[in-house]
N, C-alpha and C positions, 0 to 999 in steps of 0.2 A: 591412633591418636591424631596423626596429621590429617586423616580423612575427616575426623570430627571438626577440625579447624576449617576444612573446605566447606563442609555443610553449614557451619556457623557463619562463615563468610557470606555465603549465598543468602542465608536467611536474614542476616543483618542488613545486607544490601537491599533486599526487597522491602524490609520494614522502613529503612531510611527513605527510600523512594516513595513509599506510601505516605510518609509524613510530609512530603512535599519539598524535600531538599533538592538543590540543583543536581541534575543527573550526572553531568560530566565530572564535577568535582567530588560528588558522592562516590562514583565508581573508583576514581583514583585514590581519594582520601581514605576510604574504608579499607581498600586493598593494601595500601601502604601501612596502615595501622596494624592490620592482621599480619603483614609480613614482618614488621618490627617485633611484634609479640612472638611470632614464630621463631625468629632468630634468637631472641632471648631464651626461649624455651628449648632451643635446639631442634625445632621441628621444621625449620625452613632454611634452605641453602641460599644465601644472598647472591651466589654466582648466577642465579637465574636472571638477575637484572642485567647481566652482561649482554643479553639479547635485546634489551629494550631500545637502545638508541637505533639499532639497525631496523627494528620493526617500525619505529616511529618515522624514520627517514623513508622507509618503503611506503608507508601510508601516505605521507605528504607528496611522494613522488609517483603515486599511483595514477596512471593515465585513465583508468576506468572511473575512478572516483571524481575525476574532473568533470564528468557528465552531471554530477549532482548539482553544482551551482548553475550550470547552463540550463538544465531542465527546470530548476526552480525559477530562474529568470524568465524562461519561456512561459511557465504557468502563471506567474504573478503578472507579467505583462499582458497576457491574454485576459486575465481577470479584470484588468483595468481598461481594456480596449473596447468594451461593449459588444464583443462577439456573441456572448451568451444571450444578451438582451435581444439582438436582432434575430438570432436563430429561433429563440422561443416565440417571438412575435410571428415569424413566418410559419413555423410549425403549427401554432395555434390557429392561424387562418386556414391552414390546410386541413387540420383534423377537427376544427371547432364544431363542425356539424354532426360529429359522431358522439355517442355517449362514451365518456371516458377520453374524449379527444385531448383535453388538457393534460391528463395523466400520460397518454401516449407521447405527447409532445415533450413533456418533462423527461420521460425515460430516454427518448431518442437524443434530445439535446444533452442530457447528462452523459450518455454514452460517448457522444462526440467530444464533450468537454474532457471526459476521462482520457480519451485518446489524444487530447491536445495538451492537457496540463499535468495530469498525473498527481495532482495534489488534492487529497480528500477534503480537507477543511475548506479550501477555497471553493470547491464545487458545491458542497453542502450549503455554505453560507450564500453563495451567489444564487443558486436555485431557490433557496428559502426566501431571499429578499425579493426575487423577481416573480416567482410563480405562486408561492403560498397565499399571499393576500387575494389574488385573483381566483384561485381554486376555492377558497373559503367563501368569498363573496358570491360565487356562482353556485353555491349549494353543495359542494363536495363534502363528503363525510370527513371530519377533521382527522380521525385516525387514519383513514385511507390516504388522505393528502399528505400528511406528515410522514407516514410510513414509506410512501412512494419516494418522497424527496430524500429521506435519509438513506434508503437502500440505493437509490440511483447515485447519490453522492459518493458512496463507497466503491463504486465501480472503478474509480481511479486506483484502487489497490491492485487490481488484477489485469486491467486493460493497459497494455503498454502505450506510451512510455511511462511506467510507474516508478516513482522514486524508490519504493520498497524493493522492486525487482532489480534496480541498479545496485542497491546496497546488498541484497541477497546474492546477486551474481558475484560480487567481490568476496563476500564471506564464504560462500559455498566453493568458490574457486580455491581459496586457501584450505578449506576443509578437505576438498578432494585431493589436493597435493599431499596433505598430512596423512590421509588414509592410505594413499598409494605408498608413501615412504614407510609407513608402519607395516605394510604388507610386503615390503621389499620389491615393489614395482617401480621402475623408473621409466615414465612415459611422458612425452611432451603434451599429451592430451590434457585439457582442462575444461572448466565450465566458464562460459562467457555470459555477459549480460545479454548479448544478442540471442543466445540459446534460450534464456528465460523469456525474453520478449516474444520469440517465435513460439515457444511452448505454451505460453499463456493466451495466445490468440484464440484458439478454438474454445477452450473453457470460458474465456471472457465473453465471446460472442454467444455461446450456448446459454450462459447465465443471463445475458440480456434477453434472449429468446424466451427463457423460462419466466422472467419477470413480466414480459409482454403477454405471455399466455395467461398468467394469473390475472393481469389487469383486464384482459378481454373476457375472461370468465366472470369476473365481478360485474363488468359492464352488461353482460348477458343475463345473469341471474339476480343481480341486485342493482338494477339501473338507477334506483333512487339515490345511490351513493355517488354516482358519477354522471350528473346531468350534462346534456349537450349545451353549448353556448347559445344564447338567444340569437335569432337571425340578425338583429340589428347590430350585434357585437362581433359577428364573424368576419366582417370585412371582405373585400374582394381578393381572391387568391390570384396573385400576380406571379406568373411563371418566372419572369425576369427577376422580380424581387426575391422569390424563393431561391433561385439559383445564385443570385448575388449574395444571399446570406449563407448558403451551403458551401459554395465553391471555395471561398478562402480557407475555412478551417479544414475542409477535405483535402485541399491542396497541401496545407501544412502537414496534415497527418500522412499523406502520401510521400511527402518529401522526407519526413523523419523516419517513419516505419519502412517505407518503400526502399530507401537507401540502405537500411540495415538488412532487410529481407533479400535484396538483390546482391548483397555483398559489396556494394560500392563504398560504404562508409562504416566505420566502427560506431558503436553507440555514442561515444564521446564526440566524434565528428558530426554525427546526426544531431546531437544535442545542440551543437554550435549552429547548425543549419536551422534548427527549430527556434533558437533564440533570435536569430536575424529575421526569420519569417514572422515571429510574433511582433517584432518591432515594425515590420512593414505593414502588418495588419492594423496595428495601432495607428500608424501614419495614415493609412487609407481611411480609417474611421475618424480621423481628426483628433485622436487622443494622445498623440506623441508630442511631448514638449520637454524642455529641460527639467521642469519641476516634476513631471511624471517619471522621467528617466531617473531622476535622483531618488524619487520615492520607491521605484521598483528596485533600484540597485541597493538601496538601504535594506529593504526587506530581504533581498537575495543574500546579502552579506550576513545578516542576522541569522537566517535559517542555515546557511552553509557553515558559519562559524560554530553554531550549535552542533551540527552533525559531526564535524571534525573533532571538536572537543570531546564529544561523547565517544568517538572512535579512539581517541588517545586514552581516555579513562578506561575504556573496555580493553585496550591492549594491556594496560597495567593489571586489570582484574584477571584476564586470562592467564597471564604469566604467574601471578600469585596462586590462582586456583590450581594451575598445573603443578606449581611447586609443592603444594600440599597433597598432591596425588589425587586431585579431584577427578581428572579425566580418566585415570586408570580405574578409579572406583566406579564411575559411571559405565565404563566399558565392561567391567566385570558384572555389574548389576544387569546390564542389558543381555549379556551372554547367558545369564542364569535364568532369565525370564522364560516361562513356558510359552511356546508359540513363536519363539525366535524373532525375526525381523518384523512380523506383523504386530505382535504385542508391543515391541519396543517402539514402533512408529505410532501406534495408537496411544501409548502412554505419553510420548513426546507431544503429539497433537493436543491431547487433553491438557497437558501442562501449559503449552503455549496459549491455548484458548483461555484458560483461567488467568494467566499472566496478562493477557490482552485487556483485562478489566482494569488493571492498575498500572501497567507500563505502556509507554508508547511503542509503536512498531520499531522505531530506531533502536530503542534500548533492548528490545527482545532480539532484534537482528544481531546486534553487536555483543550481547551478553550470553544469550541462551544458545543460539545457533552454533557459535564456535565450539561450545562444549559438547553438544549432542551430535553435531553434523558429522565429524570424522568417524564417530562410532557407528552411526547409521549407515554411512557410505561403506564402511568396512564390512557391514553385514549384507552388502549387495544392493542397497537401495539406489535407484537412479537419481543422480543429483538434480537434474532438471525437473523431474517429477516431484522431488522433495521440495524444491523451491516454490513451485506453483501451489503445492498443497499447503505450505506454510502461508503463502500470500492469501489463499482462499480462506484459510483458518482464521487469520488475523482480521480479514474482512468481516467474517461472521462475528468475531468477538467485538469488533467495533460497533456492531448493530445491536448487541444483546443487552437488554436492561439488567440492572439499573446503571451500569457503569460504562456503557458503550460510548466511545468518544464522538461518534457521529451524532448521537442523541444530544450530547452536550452542545455541539456546534449548532444544531437545529434549534434547540431550546433557546439559545441566545438570540435568535432572530425571529422567534415565533411570538405572536401576540399573547399577552398574559391570559386572554380569555380562553385560549386552547390549553387544557390541563395536560400536565406531564403524563398522566395515565393514558391519555389518548395517543400520545406519541409512542408510548410503550406498546399499546395494543396494536397500533398500526404496523409496527415492524415485525410482529410475530410471524405473519405468513411469509415474509421475506427471509426471516431467519430459517424457517422450515425449508425454503427453496435453497438457501445457502448450504444447509446440511445435506440436502438431496444432491447438490452439486458436488460436495465433498465425497459423498458415497459413489457417485458416478465416476469421478476421476480416480477414486481408489480402486473401483472394480474394472475400469477400462483405462489403464495408464497410457494406452496408445493415443488417447485424446491429447496428451501432452507431448509424448515422445515422437509421434509420427512425423509431424511437420518439421521439427529440427533435423530429423534423420533424412528427410527428403531434400531439404534445402542445404 
């Protein structure tokens, strides 16, 4: 009977979120209602809430999560500083003479933005506003143009410093400690955000390479879909101008990721370096002012407050779910599945993929991963590999019609003359590439675990 309450809690939560109720308050409110009903029915022990104050204090005092507002600040500041505009202009001049040159430029600029901002929505909207009108005006196939932009924008999910990797690092660290305690292992080892950053580097770069190979193939076999720029619009390629556009964001990426890879700084400290670097870039571009700083700070506060309120609601949900025996039920279910860890992981990935249609990555990270994470880790799954697989999976889900979040972002900045069906058709090849990438990482987990082991 308590297990039925746990199932009903999860189902009611998903239904409420699908109806559009505020996530943070829905998580906490529905959980408290179910807990109250459970106490009256004698199915829930209220002493479980004794652990809530310490958990909330630990969340607010978590040094790792301090990286979230800092990375958000960095991303929003870069979005406002015209870095993307200058990069895209320089890359277009460099590749404009090639068939597909604009698409190549969008992909490379998007990858650099992903490694600078880590915010998917900002990257998709920025690239959509800057590049899509030019691509359509120059005769690019609408499906190919929109598909390239949407897929490129989601690279911020897997290329560090990604916000989702920061959140997954904290959640998987807690799951790893829980799994060790349940198995009677007392070890100081844990999973860090830096581990996930390092582990996602090779898959992220390989994914960019696969995208590029697809675009090159289209340019070779269907050149009419990706015409070269007319000679009069290519402009003069200036090495100084190109380096001037490339050097600042590359320097920022090197400062943030390089300090983490070299062990000089923690992800939180590197995020602070990135925030200061983004302000310096905005200053160099003449985009830093009191009004701009106020605008960026307000956006950062809103996003960060949302994240932490969801985390508080998720803490209440996980306590109530555990109080009803939900975690034990899932553990027993996974143990009884034929195929062991492989089947359990496949089932979790399928559920996360489907939930990615209706829930944001923050909600999935805070609600689903704490439930299934400890169980999978107890079955011998590597936590770094699991985190990267979840990030890749959510990236695929964000691209998949009809509910992909990246498609909604792009639709909002796309001209009405471009039908939604064209956007859906355009992302299908990139979804196939994403699925191929998931299979590659599943078959060769060393792509994820090798570099963290070396460093």
